[in-house]
All heavy atoms as TSV, in Angstrom:
chain	resi	resn	atom	element	x	y	z
A	1	ASP	N	N	171.735	177.193	198.099
A	1	ASP	CA	C	170.674	176.889	197.151
A	1	ASP	C	C	171.227	175.923	196.097
A	1	ASP	O	O	172.203	176.207	195.435
A	1	ASP	CB	C	170.205	178.231	196.594
A	1	ASP	CG	C	169.436	178.170	195.333
A	1	ASP	OD1	O	170.059	178.079	194.285
A	1	ASP	OD2	O	168.218	178.263	195.423
A	2	TRP	N	N	170.623	174.777	196.006
A	2	TRP	CA	C	171.086	173.712	195.110
A	2	TRP	C	C	170.422	173.833	193.742
A	2	TRP	O	O	169.277	174.221	193.632
A	2	TRP	CB	C	170.758	172.342	195.692
A	2	TRP	CG	C	171.577	172.010	196.879
A	2	TRP	CD1	C	171.230	172.194	198.182
A	2	TRP	CD2	C	172.893	171.470	196.904
A	2	TRP	NE1	N	172.229	171.794	199.001
A	2	TRP	CE2	C	173.274	171.336	198.239
A	2	TRP	CE3	C	173.779	171.077	195.913
A	2	TRP	CZ2	C	174.506	170.831	198.619
A	2	TRP	CZ3	C	175.003	170.576	196.286
A	2	TRP	CH2	C	175.351	170.457	197.630
A	3	SER	N	N	171.158	173.468	192.748
A	3	SER	CA	C	170.641	173.402	191.391
A	3	SER	C	C	170.688	171.953	190.934
A	3	SER	O	O	171.511	171.177	191.391
A	3	SER	CB	C	171.497	174.235	190.442
A	3	SER	OG	O	171.443	175.591	190.794
A	4	TYR	N	N	169.808	171.600	190.047
A	4	TYR	CA	C	169.814	170.261	189.478
A	4	TYR	C	C	170.317	170.308	188.053
A	4	TYR	O	O	169.676	170.891	187.188
A	4	TYR	CB	C	168.410	169.641	189.536
A	4	TYR	CG	C	168.035	169.239	190.931
A	4	TYR	CD1	C	167.399	170.116	191.784
A	4	TYR	CD2	C	168.341	167.962	191.397
A	4	TYR	CE1	C	167.070	169.750	193.067
A	4	TYR	CE2	C	168.006	167.588	192.683
A	4	TYR	CZ	C	167.381	168.475	193.525
A	4	TYR	OH	O	167.066	168.109	194.792
A	5	TYR	N	N	171.476	169.735	187.848
A	5	TYR	CA	C	172.046	169.608	186.514
A	5	TYR	C	C	171.720	168.227	185.981
A	5	TYR	O	O	171.357	167.331	186.749
A	5	TYR	CB	C	173.560	169.838	186.566
A	5	TYR	CG	C	173.902	171.304	186.606
A	5	TYR	CD1	C	173.715	172.048	187.764
A	5	TYR	CD2	C	174.370	171.949	185.477
A	5	TYR	CE1	C	173.999	173.403	187.793
A	5	TYR	CE2	C	174.649	173.301	185.497
A	5	TYR	CZ	C	174.463	174.024	186.664
A	5	TYR	OH	O	174.733	175.353	186.672
A	6	VAL	N	N	171.858	168.053	184.689
A	6	VAL	CA	C	171.646	166.733	184.106
A	6	VAL	C	C	172.910	166.294	183.373
A	6	VAL	O	O	173.653	167.116	182.847
A	6	VAL	CB	C	170.435	166.691	183.138
A	6	VAL	CG1	C	169.146	166.990	183.866
A	6	VAL	CG2	C	170.620	167.620	181.968
A	7	GLN	N	N	173.129	164.997	183.404
A	7	GLN	CA	C	174.180	164.400	182.587
A	7	GLN	C	C	173.490	163.488	181.599
A	7	GLN	O	O	172.759	162.575	181.990
A	7	GLN	CB	C	175.179	163.611	183.417
A	7	GLN	CG	C	176.256	162.978	182.555
A	7	GLN	CD	C	177.316	162.289	183.372
A	7	GLN	OE1	O	177.841	162.863	184.307
A	7	GLN	NE2	N	177.621	161.054	183.015
A	8	VAL	N	N	173.709	163.752	180.330
A	8	VAL	CA	C	173.079	162.983	179.260
A	8	VAL	C	C	174.103	162.015	178.689
A	8	VAL	O	O	175.222	162.410	178.361
A	8	VAL	CB	C	172.558	163.921	178.141
A	8	VAL	CG1	C	171.966	163.130	176.989
A	8	VAL	CG2	C	171.546	164.911	178.705
A	9	GLN	N	N	173.711	160.757	178.603
A	9	GLN	CA	C	174.535	159.720	177.971
A	9	GLN	C	C	173.888	159.392	176.628
A	9	GLN	O	O	172.705	159.036	176.581
A	9	GLN	CB	C	174.581	158.472	178.846
A	9	GLN	CG	C	175.161	157.253	178.180
A	9	GLN	CD	C	176.633	157.064	178.443
A	9	GLN	OE1	O	177.139	157.481	179.472
A	9	GLN	NE2	N	177.320	156.450	177.511
A	10	PHE	N	N	174.644	159.556	175.550
A	10	PHE	CA	C	174.135	159.253	174.218
A	10	PHE	C	C	174.410	157.788	173.877
A	10	PHE	O	O	175.298	157.163	174.462
A	10	PHE	CB	C	174.775	160.176	173.175
A	10	PHE	CG	C	174.419	161.612	173.382
A	10	PHE	CD1	C	175.290	162.484	174.016
A	10	PHE	CD2	C	173.197	162.108	172.953
A	10	PHE	CE1	C	174.957	163.814	174.217
A	10	PHE	CE2	C	172.848	163.437	173.153
A	10	PHE	CZ	C	173.735	164.289	173.795
A	11	THR	N	N	173.671	157.264	172.931
A	11	THR	CA	C	173.818	155.857	172.557
A	11	THR	C	C	175.193	155.549	171.967
A	11	THR	O	O	175.633	154.405	172.010
A	11	THR	CB	C	172.723	155.419	171.561
A	11	THR	OG1	O	172.771	156.277	170.421
A	11	THR	CG2	C	171.343	155.474	172.192
A	12	ASP	N	N	175.904	156.572	171.473
A	12	ASP	CA	C	177.252	156.346	170.923
A	12	ASP	C	C	178.340	156.453	171.988
A	12	ASP	O	O	179.521	156.396	171.680
A	12	ASP	CB	C	177.535	157.297	169.764
A	12	ASP	CG	C	177.595	158.761	170.181
A	12	ASP	OD1	O	177.486	159.067	171.395
A	12	ASP	OD2	O	177.758	159.613	169.294
A	13	GLY	N	N	177.942	156.630	173.269
A	13	GLY	CA	C	178.912	156.676	174.358
A	13	GLY	C	C	179.305	158.061	174.821
A	13	GLY	O	O	179.905	158.212	175.888
A	14	ARG	N	N	179.000	159.099	174.027
A	14	ARG	CA	C	179.346	160.465	174.447
A	14	ARG	C	C	178.496	160.869	175.634
A	14	ARG	O	O	177.370	160.393	175.805
A	14	ARG	CB	C	179.154	161.452	173.308
A	14	ARG	CG	C	180.099	161.240	172.153
A	14	ARG	CD	C	179.831	162.212	171.032
A	14	ARG	NE	N	178.476	161.989	170.518
A	14	ARG	CZ	C	177.784	162.871	169.818
A	14	ARG	NH1	N	178.302	164.043	169.536
A	14	ARG	NH2	N	176.586	162.594	169.379
A	15	LYS	N	N	179.044	161.792	176.452
A	15	LYS	CA	C	178.319	162.322	177.616
A	15	LYS	C	C	178.434	163.842	177.611
A	15	LYS	O	O	179.442	164.408	177.201
A	15	LYS	CB	C	178.927	161.804	178.916
A	15	LYS	CG	C	178.835	160.320	179.099
A	15	LYS	CD	C	179.520	159.913	180.381
A	15	LYS	CE	C	179.573	158.405	180.498
A	15	LYS	NZ	N	180.355	158.009	181.679
A	16	ILE	N	N	177.386	164.474	178.118
A	16	ILE	CA	C	177.369	165.928	178.244
A	16	ILE	C	C	176.661	166.272	179.543
A	16	ILE	O	O	175.785	165.541	180.009
A	16	ILE	CB	C	176.663	166.568	177.014
A	16	ILE	CG1	C	176.922	168.058	176.960
A	16	ILE	CG2	C	175.187	166.253	176.991
A	16	ILE	CD1	C	176.527	168.693	175.642
A	17	ILE	N	N	177.064	167.375	180.151
A	17	ILE	CA	C	176.435	167.835	181.388
A	17	ILE	C	C	176.016	169.286	181.193
A	17	ILE	O	O	176.669	170.033	180.461
A	17	ILE	CB	C	177.396	167.682	182.590
A	17	ILE	CG1	C	176.680	167.941	183.911
A	17	ILE	CG2	C	178.618	168.551	182.440
A	17	ILE	CD1	C	177.480	167.580	185.136
A	18	GLY	N	N	174.910	169.675	181.819
A	18	GLY	CA	C	174.458	171.059	181.723
A	18	GLY	C	C	173.184	171.283	182.504
A	18	GLY	O	O	172.608	170.343	183.078
A	19	TRP	N	N	172.764	172.534	182.530
A	19	TRP	CA	C	171.537	172.906	183.228
A	19	TRP	C	C	170.395	172.928	182.229
A	19	TRP	O	O	170.480	173.614	181.197
A	19	TRP	CB	C	171.698	174.271	183.890
A	19	TRP	CG	C	170.568	174.600	184.788
A	19	TRP	CD1	C	170.331	174.106	186.046
A	19	TRP	CD2	C	169.466	175.459	184.501
A	19	TRP	NE1	N	169.171	174.623	186.553
A	19	TRP	CE2	C	168.616	175.460	185.623
A	19	TRP	CE3	C	169.112	176.240	183.399
A	19	TRP	CZ2	C	167.459	176.202	185.674
A	19	TRP	CZ3	C	167.955	176.975	183.455
A	19	TRP	CH2	C	167.141	176.951	184.584
A	20	PRO	N	N	169.331	172.147	182.475
A	20	PRO	CA	C	168.232	172.075	181.503
A	20	PRO	C	C	167.377	173.340	181.491
A	20	PRO	O	O	166.559	173.551	182.379
A	20	PRO	CB	C	167.427	170.857	181.983
A	20	PRO	CG	C	167.704	170.769	183.443
A	20	PRO	CD	C	169.092	171.312	183.641
A	21	ARG	N	N	167.564	174.175	180.480
A	21	ARG	CA	C	166.806	175.434	180.366
A	21	ARG	C	C	165.441	175.202	179.728
A	21	ARG	O	O	164.445	175.737	180.174
A	21	ARG	CB	C	167.624	176.436	179.554
A	21	ARG	CG	C	166.878	177.683	179.132
A	21	ARG	CD	C	166.308	178.477	180.267
A	21	ARG	NE	N	167.350	179.170	181.002
A	21	ARG	CZ	C	167.092	179.893	182.078
A	21	ARG	NH1	N	165.874	180.009	182.556
A	21	ARG	NH2	N	168.076	180.479	182.715
A	22	HIS	N	N	165.407	174.420	178.650
A	22	HIS	CA	C	164.153	174.134	177.945
A	22	HIS	C	C	164.113	172.672	177.546
A	22	HIS	O	O	165.152	172.078	177.264
A	22	HIS	CB	C	164.027	174.982	176.666
A	22	HIS	CG	C	164.012	176.447	176.904
A	22	HIS	ND1	N	162.936	177.107	177.430
A	22	HIS	CD2	C	164.958	177.383	176.690
A	22	HIS	CE1	C	163.224	178.391	177.535
A	22	HIS	NE2	N	164.452	178.581	177.084
A	23	TYR	N	N	162.920	172.115	177.507
A	23	TYR	CA	C	162.726	170.753	176.999
A	23	TYR	C	C	161.356	170.689	176.351
A	23	TYR	O	O	160.455	171.430	176.689
A	23	TYR	CB	C	162.856	169.697	178.106
A	23	TYR	CG	C	161.945	169.932	179.285
A	23	TYR	CD1	C	160.657	169.407	179.322
A	23	TYR	CD2	C	162.364	170.710	180.352
A	23	TYR	CE1	C	159.812	169.644	180.399
A	23	TYR	CE2	C	161.534	170.946	181.431
A	23	TYR	CZ	C	160.269	170.408	181.451
A	23	TYR	OH	O	159.440	170.649	182.513
A	24	SER	N	N	161.232	169.783	175.401
A	24	SER	CA	C	159.972	169.672	174.665
A	24	SER	C	C	158.935	168.925	175.490
A	24	SER	O	O	159.262	168.092	176.326
A	24	SER	CB	C	160.190	168.977	173.325
A	24	SER	OG	O	160.739	167.698	173.528
A	25	ASP	N	N	157.694	169.232	175.228
A	25	ASP	CA	C	156.577	168.588	175.934
A	25	ASP	C	C	156.051	167.360	175.201
A	25	ASP	O	O	155.260	166.609	175.752
A	25	ASP	CB	C	155.419	169.580	176.112
A	25	ASP	CG	C	155.774	170.703	177.069
A	25	ASP	OD1	O	156.593	170.480	177.974
A	25	ASP	OD2	O	155.233	171.804	176.901
A	26	THR	N	N	156.478	167.182	173.957
A	26	THR	CA	C	155.951	166.072	173.160
A	26	THR	C	C	157.091	165.175	172.678
A	26	THR	O	O	158.186	165.660	172.366
A	26	THR	CB	C	155.180	166.586	171.935
A	26	THR	OG1	O	156.094	167.259	171.075
A	26	THR	CG2	C	154.041	167.515	172.328
A	27	PRO	N	N	156.843	163.877	172.585
A	27	PRO	CA	C	157.877	162.966	172.087
A	27	PRO	C	C	158.245	163.243	170.623
A	27	PRO	O	O	159.371	162.967	170.207
A	27	PRO	CB	C	157.252	161.583	172.224
A	27	PRO	CG	C	155.996	161.738	172.986
A	27	PRO	CD	C	155.651	163.186	173.028
A	28	GLU	N	N	157.330	163.805	169.863
A	28	GLU	CA	C	157.609	164.093	168.451
A	28	GLU	C	C	158.723	165.135	168.306
A	28	GLU	O	O	159.533	165.048	167.390
A	28	GLU	CB	C	156.348	164.582	167.728
A	28	GLU	CG	C	155.239	163.555	167.636
A	28	GLU	CD	C	154.431	163.425	168.941
A	28	GLU	OE1	O	154.334	164.407	169.687
A	28	GLU	OE2	O	153.935	162.325	169.188
A	29	GLU	N	N	158.733	166.118	169.184
A	29	GLU	CA	C	159.752	167.163	169.103
A	29	GLU	C	C	161.074	166.673	169.715
A	29	GLU	O	O	162.128	166.885	169.153
A	29	GLU	CB	C	159.274	168.424	169.829
A	29	GLU	CG	C	160.189	169.594	169.636
A	29	GLU	CD	C	159.668	170.837	170.312
A	29	GLU	OE1	O	158.486	170.915	170.628
A	29	GLU	OE2	O	160.479	171.738	170.540
A	30	SER	N	N	161.021	166.062	170.863
A	30	SER	CA	C	162.183	165.475	171.541
A	30	SER	C	C	163.409	166.374	171.526
A	30	SER	O	O	164.446	166.033	170.954
A	30	SER	CB	C	162.530	164.116	170.941
A	30	SER	OG	O	161.506	163.204	171.178
A	31	ALA	N	N	163.321	167.550	172.144
A	31	ALA	CA	C	164.440	168.480	172.194
A	31	ALA	C	C	164.732	168.862	173.638
A	31	ALA	O	O	163.839	168.914	174.491
A	31	ALA	CB	C	164.128	169.725	171.381
A	32	LEU	N	N	166.020	169.121	173.908
A	32	LEU	CA	C	166.494	169.518	175.234
A	32	LEU	C	C	167.580	170.556	175.041
A	32	LEU	O	O	168.535	170.316	174.279
A	32	LEU	CB	C	167.034	168.278	175.968
A	32	LEU	CG	C	167.757	168.485	177.286
A	32	LEU	CD1	C	166.796	169.027	178.348
A	32	LEU	CD2	C	168.362	167.158	177.750
A	33	PHE	N	N	167.441	171.721	175.686
A	33	PHE	CA	C	168.470	172.758	175.599
A	33	PHE	C	C	169.185	172.837	176.937
A	33	PHE	O	O	168.557	173.052	177.977
A	33	PHE	CB	C	167.871	174.132	175.257
A	33	PHE	CG	C	168.920	175.187	175.101
A	33	PHE	CD1	C	169.672	175.277	173.932
A	33	PHE	CD2	C	169.185	176.075	176.123
A	33	PHE	CE1	C	170.658	176.242	173.801
A	33	PHE	CE2	C	170.163	177.048	175.999
A	33	PHE	CZ	C	170.902	177.132	174.827
A	34	LEU	N	N	170.520	172.644	176.912
A	34	LEU	CA	C	171.336	172.706	178.120
A	34	LEU	C	C	172.172	173.972	178.135
A	34	LEU	O	O	172.883	174.264	177.167
A	34	LEU	CB	C	172.272	171.497	178.202
A	34	LEU	CG	C	171.626	170.122	178.270
A	34	LEU	CD1	C	172.702	169.050	178.342
A	34	LEU	CD2	C	170.677	170.017	179.447
A	35	GLU	N	N	172.094	174.720	179.230
A	35	GLU	CA	C	172.948	175.883	179.449
A	35	GLU	C	C	174.154	175.450	180.264
A	35	GLU	O	O	174.127	174.412	180.934
A	35	GLU	CB	C	172.196	176.960	180.256
A	35	GLU	CG	C	171.190	177.723	179.474
A	35	GLU	CD	C	170.571	178.846	180.286
A	35	GLU	OE1	O	170.680	178.840	181.534
A	35	GLU	OE2	O	169.947	179.710	179.670
A	36	ASN	N	N	175.180	176.297	180.261
A	36	ASN	CA	C	176.390	176.028	181.049
A	36	ASN	C	C	176.842	174.585	180.810
A	36	ASN	O	O	177.112	173.829	181.739
A	36	ASN	CB	C	176.128	176.278	182.535
A	36	ASN	CG	C	177.402	176.346	183.337
A	36	ASN	OD1	O	178.469	176.613	182.805
A	36	ASN	ND2	N	177.302	176.080	184.613
A	37	ALA	N	N	176.897	174.205	179.534
A	37	ALA	CA	C	177.111	172.815	179.160
A	37	ALA	C	C	178.582	172.496	178.909
A	37	ALA	O	O	179.375	173.364	178.555
A	37	ALA	CB	C	176.301	172.498	177.898
A	38	ALA	N	N	178.909	171.226	179.115
A	38	ALA	CA	C	180.260	170.736	178.846
A	38	ALA	C	C	180.181	169.275	178.429
A	38	ALA	O	O	179.400	168.505	178.982
A	38	ALA	CB	C	181.141	170.874	180.075
A	39	TRP	N	N	180.998	168.911	177.436
A	39	TRP	CA	C	181.160	167.516	177.084
A	39	TRP	C	C	182.022	166.876	178.163
A	39	TRP	O	O	182.905	167.533	178.729
A	39	TRP	CB	C	181.855	167.367	175.733
A	39	TRP	CG	C	181.008	167.754	174.571
A	39	TRP	CD1	C	181.109	168.898	173.830
A	39	TRP	CD2	C	179.924	167.011	174.019
A	39	TRP	NE1	N	180.143	168.911	172.862
A	39	TRP	CE2	C	179.405	167.760	172.946
A	39	TRP	CE3	C	179.327	165.792	174.315
A	39	TRP	CZ2	C	178.336	167.332	172.181
A	39	TRP	CZ3	C	178.261	165.361	173.551
A	39	TRP	CH2	C	177.773	166.116	172.503
A	40	ILE	N	N	181.805	165.618	178.447
A	40	ILE	CA	C	182.637	164.885	179.388
A	40	ILE	C	C	183.544	163.981	178.551
A	40	ILE	O	O	183.064	163.115	177.835
A	40	ILE	CB	C	181.790	164.036	180.366
A	40	ILE	CG1	C	180.755	164.906	181.091
A	40	ILE	CG2	C	182.685	163.295	181.334
A	40	ILE	CD1	C	181.326	165.985	181.965
A	41	SER	N	N	184.860	164.209	178.666
A	41	SER	CA	C	185.814	163.433	177.875
A	41	SER	C	C	185.891	161.997	178.399
A	41	SER	O	O	185.373	161.684	179.477
A	41	SER	CB	C	187.195	164.086	177.916
A	41	SER	OG	O	187.733	163.989	179.222
A	42	GLN	N	N	186.572	161.135	177.655
A	42	GLN	CA	C	186.686	159.738	178.060
A	42	GLN	C	C	187.414	159.575	179.379
A	42	GLN	O	O	187.175	158.617	180.109
A	42	GLN	CB	C	187.377	158.924	176.963
A	42	GLN	CG	C	186.493	158.732	175.750
A	42	GLN	CD	C	187.134	157.834	174.718
A	42	GLN	OE1	O	188.298	157.478	174.798
A	42	GLN	NE2	N	186.344	157.459	173.718
A	43	ASP	N	N	188.297	160.536	179.719
A	43	ASP	CA	C	188.987	160.464	181.012
A	43	ASP	C	C	188.218	161.208	182.124
A	43	ASP	O	O	188.736	161.408	183.209
A	43	ASP	CB	C	190.421	160.959	180.903
A	43	ASP	CG	C	190.529	162.421	180.469
A	43	ASP	OD1	O	189.487	163.073	180.248
A	43	ASP	OD2	O	191.660	162.923	180.361
A	44	GLY	N	N	186.973	161.612	181.817
A	44	GLY	CA	C	186.105	162.223	182.824
A	44	GLY	C	C	186.258	163.721	183.007
A	44	GLY	O	O	185.612	164.308	183.870
A	45	LYS	N	N	187.081	164.363	182.195
A	45	LYS	CA	C	187.294	165.802	182.324
A	45	LYS	C	C	186.292	166.563	181.466
A	45	LYS	O	O	185.973	166.158	180.354
A	45	LYS	CB	C	188.717	166.164	181.907
A	45	LYS	CG	C	189.750	165.581	182.836
A	45	LYS	CD	C	191.130	165.971	182.439
A	45	LYS	CE	C	192.127	165.339	183.411
A	45	LYS	NZ	N	193.491	165.600	183.018
A	46	PRO	N	N	185.796	167.690	181.996
A	46	PRO	CA	C	184.836	168.491	181.224
A	46	PRO	C	C	185.519	169.323	180.138
A	46	PRO	O	O	186.640	169.798	180.313
A	46	PRO	CB	C	184.215	169.401	182.281
A	46	PRO	CG	C	185.269	169.519	183.324
A	46	PRO	CD	C	186.021	168.213	183.336
A	47	ILE	N	N	184.830	169.471	179.014
A	47	ILE	CA	C	185.274	170.332	177.915
A	47	ILE	C	C	184.131	171.319	177.680
A	47	ILE	O	O	183.097	170.957	177.122
A	47	ILE	CB	C	185.562	169.509	176.648
A	47	ILE	CG1	C	186.621	168.444	176.927
A	47	ILE	CG2	C	185.977	170.429	175.503
A	47	ILE	CD1	C	186.750	167.399	175.838
A	48	ASP	N	N	184.317	172.551	178.175
A	48	ASP	CA	C	183.253	173.554	178.096
A	48	ASP	C	C	182.793	173.792	176.662
A	48	ASP	O	O	183.598	173.807	175.726
A	48	ASP	CB	C	183.712	174.881	178.686
A	48	ASP	CG	C	183.838	174.840	180.196
A	48	ASP	OD1	O	183.219	173.962	180.832
A	48	ASP	OD2	O	184.554	175.699	180.750
A	49	ILE	N	N	181.496	174.001	176.521
A	49	ILE	CA	C	180.906	174.365	175.233
A	49	ILE	C	C	180.750	175.883	175.243
A	49	ILE	O	O	180.083	176.429	176.118
A	49	ILE	CB	C	179.548	173.666	175.041
A	49	ILE	CG1	C	179.771	172.154	174.929
A	49	ILE	CG2	C	178.823	174.215	173.822
A	49	ILE	CD1	C	178.503	171.351	174.892
A	50	LEU	N	N	181.401	176.547	174.293
A	50	LEU	CA	C	181.337	177.998	174.225
A	50	LEU	C	C	179.959	178.441	173.764
A	50	LEU	O	O	179.303	177.737	172.995
A	50	LEU	CB	C	182.412	178.529	173.280
A	50	LEU	CG	C	183.852	178.160	173.662
A	50	LEU	CD1	C	184.815	178.692	172.614
A	50	LEU	CD2	C	184.204	178.678	175.040
A	51	GLY	N	N	179.521	179.583	174.220
A	51	GLY	CA	C	178.217	180.103	173.833
A	51	GLY	C	C	177.179	179.832	174.895
A	51	GLY	O	O	177.481	179.397	176.001
A	52	PRO	N	N	175.925	180.091	174.567
A	52	PRO	CA	C	174.853	179.983	175.556
A	52	PRO	C	C	174.488	178.550	175.943
A	52	PRO	O	O	173.889	178.325	176.985
A	52	PRO	CB	C	173.666	180.667	174.896
A	52	PRO	CG	C	173.945	180.587	173.426
A	52	PRO	CD	C	175.440	180.611	173.289
A	53	GLY	N	N	174.839	177.561	175.119
A	53	GLY	CA	C	174.478	176.182	175.446
A	53	GLY	C	C	174.429	175.313	174.216
A	53	GLY	O	O	175.004	175.645	173.187
A	54	ILE	N	N	173.716	174.191	174.336
A	54	ILE	CA	C	173.598	173.243	173.228
A	54	ILE	C	C	172.172	172.721	173.163
A	54	ILE	O	O	171.542	172.479	174.187
A	54	ILE	CB	C	174.602	172.085	173.379
A	54	ILE	CG1	C	174.590	171.190	172.143
A	54	ILE	CG2	C	174.365	171.305	174.652
A	54	ILE	CD1	C	175.745	170.207	172.098
A	55	LEU	N	N	171.681	172.596	171.931
A	55	LEU	CA	C	170.361	172.038	171.693
A	55	LEU	C	C	170.520	170.578	171.300
A	55	LEU	O	O	171.186	170.262	170.317
A	55	LEU	CB	C	169.639	172.797	170.579
A	55	LEU	CG	C	168.251	172.267	170.206
A	55	LEU	CD1	C	167.284	172.409	171.376
A	55	LEU	CD2	C	167.720	172.989	168.975
A	56	ILE	N	N	169.923	169.692	172.085
A	56	ILE	CA	C	169.959	168.259	171.809
A	56	ILE	C	C	168.622	167.904	171.166
A	56	ILE	O	O	167.564	168.180	171.737
A	56	ILE	CB	C	170.184	167.472	173.104
A	56	ILE	CG1	C	171.537	167.858	173.708
A	56	ILE	CG2	C	170.101	165.977	172.835
A	56	ILE	CD1	C	171.737	167.349	175.117
A	57	THR	N	N	168.684	167.311	169.996
A	57	THR	CA	C	167.470	166.934	169.274
A	57	THR	C	C	167.370	165.421	169.176
A	57	THR	O	O	168.296	164.702	169.573
A	57	THR	CB	C	167.463	167.531	167.855
A	57	THR	OG1	O	168.510	166.929	167.105
A	57	THR	CG2	C	167.638	169.053	167.897
A	58	ARG	N	N	166.292	164.935	168.607
A	58	ARG	CA	C	166.123	163.484	168.470
A	58	ARG	C	C	167.119	162.867	167.505
A	58	ARG	O	O	167.260	161.659	167.432
A	58	ARG	CB	C	164.699	163.145	168.086
A	58	ARG	CG	C	164.274	163.640	166.739
A	58	ARG	CD	C	162.881	163.198	166.469
A	58	ARG	NE	N	162.319	163.977	165.383
A	58	ARG	CZ	C	161.144	163.776	164.896
A	58	ARG	NH1	N	160.393	162.825	165.393
A	58	ARG	NH2	N	160.690	164.529	163.933
A	59	ASN	N	N	167.838	163.702	166.751
A	59	ASN	CA	C	168.905	163.199	165.879
A	59	ASN	C	C	170.135	162.766	166.676
A	59	ASN	O	O	171.057	162.200	166.107
A	59	ASN	CB	C	169.317	164.253	164.852
A	59	ASN	CG	C	168.185	164.571	163.908
A	59	ASN	OD1	O	167.364	163.712	163.604
A	59	ASN	ND2	N	168.132	165.803	163.448
A	60	MET	N	N	170.149	163.084	167.969
A	60	MET	CA	C	171.223	162.685	168.881
A	60	MET	C	C	170.606	161.723	169.898
A	60	MET	O	O	170.215	162.143	170.988
A	60	MET	CB	C	171.807	163.916	169.577
A	60	MET	CG	C	172.331	164.975	168.626
A	60	MET	SD	S	172.708	166.551	169.439
A	60	MET	CE	C	174.180	166.137	170.341
A	61	PRO	N	N	170.472	160.443	169.552
A	61	PRO	CA	C	169.737	159.502	170.411
A	61	PRO	C	C	170.322	159.399	171.830
A	61	PRO	O	O	171.511	159.175	172.010
A	61	PRO	CB	C	169.863	158.173	169.671
A	61	PRO	CG	C	170.210	158.515	168.260
A	61	PRO	CD	C	170.976	159.805	168.338
A	62	ILE	N	N	169.445	159.582	172.802
A	62	ILE	CA	C	169.820	159.557	174.219
A	62	ILE	C	C	169.605	158.154	174.778
A	62	ILE	O	O	168.567	157.540	174.568
A	62	ILE	CB	C	168.978	160.577	175.012
A	62	ILE	CG1	C	169.334	162.002	174.568
A	62	ILE	CG2	C	169.184	160.400	176.514
A	62	ILE	CD1	C	168.447	163.068	175.170
A	63	GLU	N	N	170.600	157.669	175.508
A	63	GLU	CA	C	170.502	156.385	176.190
A	63	GLU	C	C	169.928	156.575	177.591
A	63	GLU	O	O	169.064	155.833	178.025
A	63	GLU	CB	C	171.877	155.726	176.271
A	63	GLU	CG	C	171.862	154.368	176.936
A	63	GLU	CD	C	173.229	153.734	176.898
A	63	GLU	OE1	O	173.738	153.501	175.789
A	63	GLU	OE2	O	173.786	153.486	177.979
A	64	SER	N	N	170.455	157.595	178.324
A	64	SER	CA	C	169.966	157.850	179.680
A	64	SER	C	C	170.239	159.294	180.071
A	64	SER	O	O	171.066	159.973	179.470
A	64	SER	CB	C	170.649	156.903	180.680
A	64	SER	OG	O	172.045	157.152	180.707
A	65	ILE	N	N	169.507	159.746	181.100
A	65	ILE	CA	C	169.702	161.078	181.673
A	65	ILE	C	C	169.790	160.923	183.182
A	65	ILE	O	O	168.920	160.303	183.800
A	65	ILE	CB	C	168.546	162.035	181.314
A	65	ILE	CG1	C	168.468	162.229	179.799
A	65	ILE	CG2	C	168.728	163.381	182.020
A	65	ILE	CD1	C	167.295	163.094	179.358
A	66	MET	N	N	170.853	161.478	183.780
A	66	MET	CA	C	171.000	161.477	185.233
A	66	MET	C	C	170.731	162.889	185.738
A	66	MET	O	O	171.209	163.867	185.154
A	66	MET	CB	C	172.413	161.058	185.647
A	66	MET	CG	C	172.731	159.618	185.370
A	66	MET	SD	S	174.265	159.033	186.138
A	66	MET	CE	C	175.443	160.287	185.720
A	67	PHE	N	N	169.983	162.997	186.827
A	67	PHE	CA	C	169.719	164.281	187.458
A	67	PHE	C	C	170.663	164.411	188.636
A	67	PHE	O	O	170.661	163.578	189.547
A	67	PHE	CB	C	168.249	164.369	187.898
A	67	PHE	CG	C	167.316	164.391	186.727
A	67	PHE	CD1	C	166.900	163.208	186.125
A	67	PHE	CD2	C	166.879	165.591	186.196
A	67	PHE	CE1	C	166.048	163.218	185.024
A	67	PHE	CE2	C	166.032	165.611	185.096
A	67	PHE	CZ	C	165.623	164.419	184.516
A	68	LEU	N	N	171.493	165.465	188.627
A	68	LEU	CA	C	172.552	165.636	189.603
A	68	LEU	C	C	172.263	166.838	190.500
A	68	LEU	O	O	172.074	167.938	189.991
A	68	LEU	CB	C	173.886	165.819	188.889
A	68	LEU	CG	C	174.214	164.768	187.818
A	68	LEU	CD1	C	175.442	165.194	187.028
A	68	LEU	CD2	C	174.444	163.421	188.467
A	69	LYS	N	N	172.286	166.626	191.788
A	69	LYS	CA	C	172.078	167.732	192.727
A	69	LYS	C	C	173.425	168.361	193.039
A	69	LYS	O	O	174.374	167.674	193.409
A	69	LYS	CB	C	171.451	167.194	194.018
A	69	LYS	CG	C	171.090	168.290	194.995
A	69	LYS	CD	C	170.355	167.710	196.191
A	69	LYS	CE	C	169.978	168.815	197.145
A	69	LYS	NZ	N	169.257	168.270	198.315
A	70	GLY	N	N	173.498	169.657	192.845
A	70	GLY	CA	C	174.737	170.365	193.133
A	70	GLY	C	C	175.208	171.184	191.965
A	70	GLY	O	O	174.498	171.361	190.984
A	71	LEU	N	N	176.424	171.657	192.079
A	71	LEU	CA	C	177.009	172.508	191.043
A	71	LEU	C	C	177.677	171.647	189.997
A	71	LEU	O	O	178.190	170.577	190.305
A	71	LEU	CB	C	178.022	173.459	191.677
A	71	LEU	CG	C	177.447	174.407	192.724
A	71	LEU	CD1	C	178.571	175.211	193.372
A	71	LEU	CD2	C	176.425	175.335	192.102
A	72	PRO	N	N	177.718	172.103	188.751
A	72	PRO	CA	C	178.351	171.304	187.694
A	72	PRO	C	C	179.862	171.296	187.846
A	72	PRO	O	O	180.435	172.196	188.441
A	72	PRO	CB	C	177.933	172.021	186.423
A	72	PRO	CG	C	177.828	173.444	186.852
A	72	PRO	CD	C	177.264	173.385	188.263
A	73	VAL	N	N	180.485	170.272	187.313
A	73	VAL	CA	C	181.941	170.177	187.296
A	73	VAL	C	C	182.388	170.574	185.908
A	73	VAL	O	O	182.355	169.773	184.990
A	73	VAL	CB	C	182.397	168.739	187.620
A	73	VAL	CG1	C	183.905	168.648	187.609
A	73	VAL	CG2	C	181.824	168.283	188.939
A	74	THR	N	N	182.729	171.859	185.734
A	74	THR	CA	C	183.191	172.329	184.425
A	74	THR	C	C	184.573	172.911	184.588
A	74	THR	O	O	184.984	173.298	185.678
A	74	THR	CB	C	182.238	173.377	183.833
A	74	THR	OG1	O	182.151	174.481	184.722
A	74	THR	CG2	C	180.857	172.798	183.563
A	75	GLY	N	N	185.313	172.934	183.475
A	75	GLY	CA	C	186.692	173.408	183.473
A	75	GLY	C	C	186.718	174.877	183.540
A	75	GLY	O	O	187.529	175.587	183.847
C-alpha cells in the first residue's frame, strides 16, 4: 500500500518532506500540516522534526510542492 508524501520547497531554498494530514480549503488561510516531517539538509539528508508534525502557514512562502509516491526518507 503506497502513501503519497509531499516535499515542499520554500522560496528561501529550504525543503521539508512529510505526510499531508490537513490543508486549508481557501487561499486566505493557506495552511498545510505535515506529519512524520523532516527538513532536508543542503546535502540531502533528512533531519527529523520531533513531535506530531509541522504547521506551514502563508508566513512561510512556498515555491513548489512535489507529490512523492512511496515511503518517506527520514533518519
